[in-house]
C-alpha positions in Angstrom: -7.3 5.9 12.6 -6.2 2.3 12.3 -7.2 0.4 9.2 -9.6 -1.9 11.1 -11.6 1.0 12.4 -11.5 2.8 9.1 -12.9 -0.4 7.4 -15.7 -0.8 10.0 -16.8 2.8 9.7 -16.7 2.6 5.9 -18.9 -0.5 5.9 -21.4 0.8 8.4 -22.4 3.4 5.8 -24.0 0.5 3.9 -24.9 -2.2 6.4 -25.6 -2.7 10.1 -24.6 -6.4 9.9 -21.6 -6.2 12.2 -20.8 -9.9 11.9 -20.5 -9.5 8.1 -18.1 -6.6 8.6 -16.0 -8.5 11.0 -15.8 -11.5 8.7 -14.8 -9.3 5.8 -12.2 -7.5 7.9 -10.7 -10.9 9.1 -10.5 -11.9 5.4 -8.6 -8.7 4.5 -6.3 -9.0 7.5 -5.4 -12.6 6.6 -4.7 -11.8 3.0 -2.5 -8.7 3.7 -0.7 -10.3 6.6 0.5 -13.4 4.7 4.1 -14.3 5.0 4.7 -13.6 1.4 3.6 -10.0 1.7 6.8 -8.1 2.2 5.6 -4.9 0.4 1.9 -5.4 -0.6 0.8 -5.5 3.1 -1.0 -3.2 5.6 1.9 -0.6 5.5 1.2 -0.2 1.8 -2.5 0.4 2.5 -1.7 2.8 5.4 0.6 4.8 3.1 -2.1 5.0 0.4 -4.7 6.3 2.9 -2.2 8.9 4.1 -1.9 10.1 0.5 -5.6 10.2 -0.3 -6.5 11.8 3.1 -4.3 14.8 2.1 -6.4 15.4 -1.0 -9.8 14.2 0.4 -11.4 17.5 -0.5 -10.6 16.9 -4.2 -12.0 13.3 -4.3 -15.7 13.0 -5.3 -16.5 9.6 -3.9 -14.1 8.9 -1.0 -16.0 5.7 -0.1 -15.3 4.2 -3.5 -11.7 5.1 -3.3 -11.4 3.6 0.2 -12.9 0.3 -0.9 -10.5 0.3 -3.9 -7.6 0.7 -1.5 -8.7 -2.1 0.8 -9.3 -4.5 -2.1 -6.9 -3.6 -4.9 -4.2 -6.0 -3.7 -6.5 -8.5 -1.9 -5.2 -11.2 -4.3 -1.5 -11.0 -4.8 0.6 -13.8 -6.3 4.0 -12.9 -7.6 3.7 -15.6 -10.3 0.4 -14.4 -11.6 -0.4 -11.8 -14.2 -4.1 -11.5 -13.3 -3.9 -10.3 -9.7 -5.8 -7.1 -10.5 -8.6 -8.9 -12.3 -9.0 -11.4 -9.5 -8.9 -8.6 -6.9 -11.6 -6.7 -8.8 -13.8 -9.8 -8.9 -13.2 -10.4 -5.2 -14.3 -6.8 -4.4 -17.4 -7.1 -6.5 -18.7 -10.1 -4.5 -18.0 -8.4 -1.2 -19.5 -5.1 -2.1 -22.6 -6.8 -3.4 -23.0 -8.4 0.0 -22.7 -5.0 1.6 -25.7 -3.8 -0.6 -23.6 -1.1 -2.3 -25.1 0.5 -5.4 -24.2 -1.3 -8.6 -22.8 1.9 -10.1 -20.4 2.3 -7.2 -19.4 -1.4 -7.4 -18.6 -0.9 -11.0 -16.5 2.2 -10.2 -14.5 0.2 -7.6 -14.1 -2.7 -10.0 -12.8 -0.3 -12.7 -10.5 1.5 -10.3 -8.9 -1.8 -9.2 -8.4 -2.8 -12.8 -6.7 0.6 -13.5 -3.9 -0.3 -11.0 -2.7 -2.9 -13.6 -1.5 -0.5 -16.3 -1.5 2.8 -14.4 -2.7 4.8 -17.4 -4.2 8.2 -16.8 -8.0 8.0 -16.4 -10.8 10.4 -17.3 -12.0 9.8 -13.8 -10.0 12.0 -11.4 -10.8 9.8 -8.4 -9.1 6.9 -10.2 -6.1 9.1 -10.8 -5.8 9.9 -7.1 -5.9 6.2 -6.4 -3.2 5.4 -8.9 -1.0 8.1 -7.6 -1.4 6.9 -4.0 -0.5 3.4 -5.2 2.7 4.6 -6.8 3.6 7.2 -4.2 6.4 5.1 -2.7 8.4 5.7 -5.9 8.8 9.4 -4.9 9.7 8.9 -1.3 13.2 9.6 0.1 16.2 7.4 -0.8 16.0 5.3 2.4 12.3 4.5 2.0 12.7 3.7 -1.7 15.6 1.4 -1.1 13.6 -0.5 1.5 10.7 -0.7 -1.0 13.1 -2.3 -3.6 14.3 -4.9 -1.1 10.7 -5.7 -0.1 9.7 -6.1 -3.8 12.7 -8.4 -4.4 11.6 -10.6 -1.5 8.1 -10.9 -2.9 9.6 -12.1 -6.1 12.1 -14.4 -4.5 10.8 -17.3 -6.5 12.6 -15.8 -9.5 16.4 -15.9 -9.8 18.2 -12.7 -10.7 18.6 -13.6 -14.3 14.8 -13.6 -14.6 14.0 -10.9 -12.0 16.3 -8.2 -13.2 15.1 -8.0 -16.8 11.5 -8.0 -15.6 12.1 -5.3 -13.1 14.0 -3.3 -15.6 11.1 -3.4 -18.0 8.7 -2.2 -15.3 11.0 0.7 -14.3 11.6 1.7 -17.9 7.8 1.7 -18.5 7.5 4.3 -15.7 10.2 6.5 -17.1 8.6 6.4 -20.6 5.4 7.8 -19.3 4.9 11.5 -19.9 4.2 11.7 -16.2 4.4 8.9 -13.6 1.8 10.7 -11.5 -1.6 11.8 -12.9 -2.7 14.5 -10.5 -1.2 17.9 -10.2 -0.8 17.8 -6.4 1.0 14.4 -6.2 2.9 15.1 -9.4 4.4 18.2 -7.8 5.1 16.3 -4.6 6.8 13.2 -6.0 7.5 13.2 -9.8 11.1 14.6 -9.7 12.3 12.3 -6.9 10.5 9.3 -8.4 12.4 9.6 -11.6 15.7 10.0 -9.7 14.9 6.9 -7.6 14.1 4.8 -10.6 17.2 5.9 -12.5 19.4 4.9 -9.5 17.7 1.5 -9.2 18.1 0.9 -13.0 21.9 1.6 -12.7 22.2 -0.8 -9.8 20.3 -3.7 -11.4 
């Protein structure tokens, strides 16, 4: 199912205002299709949905996780350190307009904020979201190399002498974690390869 259809079906669970849904979708499409989006684009969202669909039976509130995927990178500026906070605020306003329960809006808000530090959560749905977000780290060598090129393009405003130390810090943070992935299923699937990929990138920085 393409992302547009997935979003429309998701929203129809909460509103019959199709014009509102179309407007919200157009907004999402514009944000994720921006020229500056080399990695944090629709392909990233598609990949995340592929990962969570494979564990759907283990996710308690799939609607919340789906909204979190659609909105977690809605605001993305390579020069900002508050993208997650801004994206969470953005999602809150849109979900309020969709008449979603306050408790669920807060869940989505918290899930989006969790993508900033990627620390293990007491909420397993959040852990599945975080693992889907980082799943690219555990893909094959070719996919990982393409990902690193895309990330570099997104941060093209920074010269190498600034980019490389920052990137190194991010990668070392992942390696210092007891486990990059928080759920047993995705950990078994990607953890070993992710660590190999990261170590190779570090050597080449």
